[in-house]
N, C-alpha and C positions, 0 to 999 in steps of 0.2 A: 828488338823483333818489329818487323813491318812485314805482315800479310799481306796478300794481296786479293780481292775479290772481285772475280770475275762474273759482271749478270749476265745469268744464259737462261732466263726463266720464261720469256713473255712467248705469246704465240707468235710473233713474226706477220702478225698481219698484213702490213706491206708486203713484205716478200713472197706470202704466201704458202710457205713453209718453215720449217726452223733453220736459224741461221746459225745456228751452233755445229749444225749436219752439215752445214754447203760446202763442196769441194774450193778449195780456195787454188789446190795445183796438183800433181800428181800423186804428191805424199801426205800433204794434211788437208782438216777443216780448218774454218773458222775460229773451233775452238782448241784444238789440238795448235794449231801454230801460237794462237796466242798462249797456251802455256807453255810453250815450249820456249818461247822471247822471254817469260818472264822465269821460268829454270835458268835461261842461259844467262841472266842477268843477275842470277845468284839470290834470287828472292826463294826462303827456303818455306815457306806455308804457301801455297796456290789453292785456293778455296774456289771452290766453281758452285754458284747457287744456281739450283734447279727447280724448274716447275712444269713447262708442258712438254710432253714426250721424254719426261727426265731419264727413263729406261733405254731407248734408243742415243742419246747423249751421251750417256755414261759408255756404252757399247763401241759408240764411236770412239772415245778416249782410247780405250782399253783396247782397242784394236789398232792404232797408233803406236801404241807399245808404250805409251805413259802414264804419268800416276798422278793425281789431283787430291785433293778432300773437298768431296760433294757434299752440298747441303741443300735439302728439300724443303723449298718453301711453297707450302699446301696452299698459301692465298696469294697465289702469285696474280690472279688474276685480280686482283685489288689494286696491280701495278707497281712499277719500279719501288716506290718508296720500300713497299713490303718485303722486296728482295734485298734489298742494302740492310734493312734492320734484321733481316732473319740472319744474313750474311754477320753483319757487327756484331750481333749476340753468337756467334760460332766462335769467333777469334776474338773477342776480347777476353781479356784476361790480366794481370800485372804488368809482365814483360814487355808486351805490346805498346808501343810507345805513338805508333801511327800507321794508319793502312794506307794501301794502293787501292783504286777504285779505276776501272776499267768496263767495258759494256763490249757484249759480241760481236755489236756492229761495227768495232775498229779492230781490225785483225792485223794489219798491216803496221802496227807501232814498232820500232826497232828495241832489241836489247839498250842499246846506245843511250837512247833518250829513256830509257825505264831506270838505267844509271845514272842518268844526268838530273832525272828529279830526286833521285835517295841521296844524289851528293848535294843537293841545294839545300834538301831539309835539315841534314847532317850540320852543316856547315850555319845556317841560317837559323833554323827551328822555328821558319814561317808556318802559320796554322795551316795554309792551304799553298801546297807546291802544285804548278801544273806547267805542261810544254807551251809556248807559246808560240806564234810566227804573225809577228806585227799585231794586226786587232784580232786575229784569230787564238781561239784555246783550244787544246785537245786534250788525250789521254796520253797515259795515265793521271789520274788528280790524286795524288798524296793529301792526308785529311789526319792532322795531329788527335791525339786520344781526345783532349781537350776541349772537341767538338761531340765525341760520343754521342754526350747524354741530348746536343742540341738536335742533332740528328734524327733521334729514338723520337726527341716530342716535336718534330718537322711536321708541317700543314700535309697531309695527303694529297692535297688539291695541286700543290709548290713543289711537293718532294725536296729533296736533297739542296736543290739550285740553290734557293734563296742562303740555307745557311752557308753554302760554298761562297757566293757573291760576295755576302757581308763578311766575310774575311780574307778576302784576295789581296795581295799585298804586292808589291813590286820588289820587293827580296824574293816572294815567291813564286814568279814568273821567270821560267827558263825559254828564253831563246834556242830552237830547236830546227837544225834545217833536216826535217825529218816527214817528205809529204804523208806515211803513213800516221803521225798521230794525228792527223786532221781529218782522214779518210772515212766517212761512215757511209756504212754501206744499208740501206734500208729497203732499195725496192730491186725487182728484176733488171730494168735498165740500167741501175747503178752496177750490181753485180756482172753484168755482160758487160758493161765497160770496163770496168776493173780486171775481169778476165784477159778480155782481148788486148786491154794496155799490158800486163804482165807479160801475154804470149809476144806484144811485138818487141818489148824489154829483154828478151831472152836471145 
């Protein structure tokens, strides 16, 4: 069993409004698109970690006709690591061999990329598997359960990045041709450019 944690608890300070409920197109918000993508990739346990404006986020997912498991991080203002740890405690059970991790900031990753990450893990058992494009690395990141306790003990000043970077290997880097895996949308300008680009390519 390999669940996915979607971190969607933050206040979206730079965006100025919750990214989870931002419209991606006429059908999806950022979050509903991410949920749909992981379900299309046959990930059975899709877990969304909520915090800021949690009720509105849940309502937006229900409006899209989707189901997911929601976990509330009451300490979301403590930072992203607290949300990751909250989600980890919600998914960790003996049958879980690893977890996928992604951010609500990265809504355009493809189901093919998710499948490629899962396939690489199953063939190599690398402790960290991530999509790469040259020197870039993107989402989702797969983390083996052998690192779960290290994440629980991580320094909040650095988050999980130090744990992930310390266990990256060539075997776990998957070259993908997927712009969405590397497209992190944090500001109104980035959001507007993404909307215009998607409109122009339709």
